[in-house]
C-alpha positions, 0 to 999 in steps of 0.5 A: 439232102445228103448231096447238099450236105456233102457239097457244103462240106466240100465248100467249107473245106475249100474255105467258103466265104459266102452264105449258103441259102437253101429252100424247097420242099424240105425246108418249108415244112421242116426248116430247122431239120433241113438246116441242121442236116445240110449245114446251110446258113439260111433257109427260105420258107415259102416262095424262094423265087420271090425272096431271091428276087426281092433280095436282088432288088435290095428289099430285106426279107422278113425273118421268121421269128417263130422257128429259129432256135439254131444259133446264128441261123436265119429262116426267111419267108417271102414278102 
């Protein structure tokens, strides 16, 4: 998680103009913690491959309404 956080900070300092999406074994069980620690814009809960594939096909993933209390951050889960 520290490596991801450091990478996002470097990208931000370079003027990043794209969203950062994270997922995996730290995001699914503890999404708010993972977003706070890394500084990512989105967290994928569940099968990220499915969510990413659906996004590429133009399908909008469902927001996870019970978890996000962080301003301007969305958590997505597989459809």
